[in-house]
N, C-alpha and C positions, 0 to 999 in steps of 0.2 A: 511487468504487473503500471495501471495508471502512475504512481508514485513511486515507482522506478527509476534510479537518476541512472546519468549516463556510463557512470561506474568509470570517469574516467581520474585525473588528479589530482589533488586540492589545487585550495589558490595557492601556494609554494612549489610545485613541483613535486612534492613529498610522495611514498608510497602512502597506502590506506593499509599500514599493516599495523597488526601488535604492539609492534616495538616501535613505529614514528609517531604512534597514536600517545603513547603512555604518557609525555608532556606535555600534550596536550591536555589527556582527562587530568592530571597534577594539576597544570594552572588552572584550570575553570574552573573542576571543587575548589580550590583553595579561594579564588574570586570568591566566588558563592557562602563560602564561608563549610565548604565544606568537607567530609576525606576523603579522600583515593586511597588512602592504603586500605591492599587486601579485596581489593574489587573487582571483584567477577565479572567476564566478558563473554554478554553470554548471544551473540552474535556478530557478524561482523559478513556488511553487504550493502545494500543500500546505507548501512548507519551499521555502526560502530555503537553497541546495547552493553553498556555496562548495569552490573548490578553493586549497590555500595552497601557492606555489609557494618558497618557504621551508623546510619539511619534508612530508614525503607522510602528511596530513592532512589530511579534508575536516572542515568546518562544518557544521553544520545548524541553521538556525532557523529555531521553528518557527510557522505563522503564528495556529497557536490556544491560547493564551493559557494552556488548561485541560490542558493537556496534561501539567505534568509529573509527576505520577508516572505515569505511562505512558511518556516517556525515562527514564524515575530504574529503573522493571525491565526497556524493554528493554537499560540501560547490563549488569547486573546477568545479562539475558542470555546479554548479548555476550559475560561474561568466563566465564560459567560455560561456554556453548558452546565455550571457548576450552582450560578446562579438556579438556574430551570429547574437543578434537583433530579438532572437525566446521569443515568449509568452512566460514566465515561472515567475515563482516567482524568486525572487533577493536576493540579503542577503548584509545586511548592509557593504555597505565597508571599515568603519574607525573601525569597530570590526574583530578583530582577535579569531577565532575560529574552531574547534567547543572548550567547556570550562567543565571540570570534577572536578564535584564537591562536598564531600561525594561517588565520584563511579560513581553518574548521569553524564550521557553526556547533556550536552546543547548547543543545537543553536539558531539564531539567523536570523527573514524572515523578509523580510520589508512584512508587513499587503498589501496584496490587494485591498481588501476598508473594513469600518467601519462596516459590516454588509456583511454575509456569501451571494453571491447569486451564483448558478451554473450555468454553461453556458448550452450547449442544445447540443446532441449526434451526428448533426449534425457538429457542433464545433470539441467536441473529433473527430470523425474524421477526417478536417481538419489541426489538429493540431500532431494527429501523423504520416497523411500524407507526413505533412513537418518532423517533427523528423526525419522520415525513409529514409527523402534523405538524411541528415546532416551524413558526415563522422567526426566522430570522434576523437581528436587529442590521440595517444596514448600513451602521459602523465597525460591523466586523469586513465587509470590504468584500464581499468571496466572492468571486471572480468566475467567468462560468468556464463553464465544461468544456472544453473542444478536441474529443479526441482525436481528430485529423489534424493536426496540427502538435499536438502531443505525438502520434507517431511518425509523424512525419517529421521532430525533432531530431527523436530517435532514432531515425533510421539514419539520418544525414551524420548521429556520432555517433555510427556501428564502422569502429574501423580496425577493427579484432578477427574481423571474421574474414572470408573468400572473397573476394570481387566477386562470382558468381553468385554465392550465393546472398550478396548486400542487392543483388539487381531483381533475384528471381521475389526480394522479401520486400523491394519498393516497387515492382508491378504486380503483384498480388495486394500494395497496399491502395498503390490506384484505380484498379476497379474496382475495392471494395470502396471506395470513397465517393466512387457512384451511387454504386444502391444504396451509400448510407445514404447520402442525402434524399434517397426518394423515400427514405419511411415516413411512417404516420403514427408518432407516439400516440402513446392510449395513455397516460398515467398523466397526472399533474407535474409541471416544470418545479424545480424548487429544490432546498439543498440536500443535496446528497452527500453523503461520508465519502464515494469514493471509490472505497478498498473495501467492497462491505464480501469477506472470506468470513470462515471462521478462524483462522487466523489471527484475524483482529477483536475475534470476540474471548473475554479472560474472566476466571473466575475468582470474581471479588473474595479477599477474606475473612468477609463474613457472607459468603456465600452471593449475593445476587450477582450476575453477568454482567458485566460492562466492554463501553470501546474503546482501542485500543487507539493508538497511531491516527492522529489528526490531523493533518495534516493534508488532507486531501479532500477535507469538505470545501467541496464548490455551486455550484448554481447548475444544474442540469436535467436531464427528464428523469425520472426516476427507475426506469425500469435500467440504468446502466448502475443502481444498487442490486439488482433484484440476477446478474444474469451470467454474473461468480458462480453462486450458488447453483444456478441450474446446471451450465459448464461443468463444475463439479460430479453431477450424478448423471448428465446426458453422455457425454464422452470421453470424460477419465474416470469414471466408476470411483471417486474418493467420494459419494457419499452414496447411500444405499434407495431405495425406492424409499421405504417410512421415512428417511430422514427427509427426502424430499414430498415428499406429499406434508409431511409435518409441519414443513417450512411455506408453504403454497397454503397450509388449511393458515397456518395463525396470518401471512401475512392480511393476507386474500383475495390474488392475484396469484394467477400461472404461468410466467411469461411464455412457459415453452406451449403456448396454446397461441399468442400472440404469433402476428403474421412475418413482422421482423425477425423476427428472434433469431432463425436463421446468420440471419446480414449481422447482424449486433456479437452475437456467438460466435461470428469466422472474423472482425473485426477486434473483439477483446481478448478476442484467441493471439490474433496473430500481435496485437499489442502484448504483447506476455512474455513470445517468442520473441521480438526485438529484446524488450528487457533485460533476457536470458542472454544473448548477445554481450553484452556490455558483458558478464561478467565474466564471457570463456581466455580473459588474458589475466585471472588471477587463479582462476580457480577448476582444476583437470576436473572437477563432476558436474563442476557446469560447462565443459567442452561433451560430456557422453552427452548427456540432459541435448544441449542444444540441438547439435547434433542425430541425434536420437528426435524431436519434436519438429524437423525441417526435412526430417523424411519421410514425416509421415502427412507434413504438408505439402511438400512435392508430388509425393502419390496418392491423396487423398486417402490414405491409412489408419488403421484403425487408431485411436489416441489411451486409447486403454492402460497400454504401457508406461504412460510417462510418469513421468514421478513429479510428486508436490515437493517445490525449491522455494 
């Protein structure tokens, strides 16, 4: 995904495991005045995500040590969105962050609810429409999103796969770069979420839908925030026809009717595959899924057997 990290080791060279992160979590929580006792590890991927039972707080420890500036911006974005009364994850007001502990970047977020419950595709469309109407302050310093630079950096750091597979991905990226440069975007340029998919829209404990994972907010053509939902429906079958129709109705634009859809879909898909390639060194499940996806890219085969990751 756009916000997927390189999957490499941290600043101290230590492995990114529950065991190596335990002392980092304890120290970070102690510095923030929080109790890490009994912390629940929710996921371990680009970030290690913990829920603290002693307080309604989620702790994120980034795998990539170079994201300090990105996470600092995410915290500022969260505080600004709160002033706009926009439905998004909040940060604890009394915690100074991000923190860097043993080379790992740690941030703290208010828990949306005790059990993860995803919102609907229609609610995702509502949030995107509302987000795209906001005018971000210059003080946030949102960067411009360059997908080609992002993809190039991801492929350059892709060392855990076979050389021929990496060469295939690089050749595919080079071809798509030419096609992307010729795209004529029709939606306004402006702030995007950057990883707008149903997995980043949770149901708040009071019932409304909220955006999470705010570290990908950038400035780009708004088509980028619509492509994942279209892909999930059109190529992977992860959304139904009715769900996609509801998304289009509530946002007000059908990306699949835009002439540049296939190119944008191919590029976004390649970014997803490259991101997954960084996970193969630490996850057998990633090895299987990466192989499945790579075969489909090579043969032009169906993506209907791709699994959400």
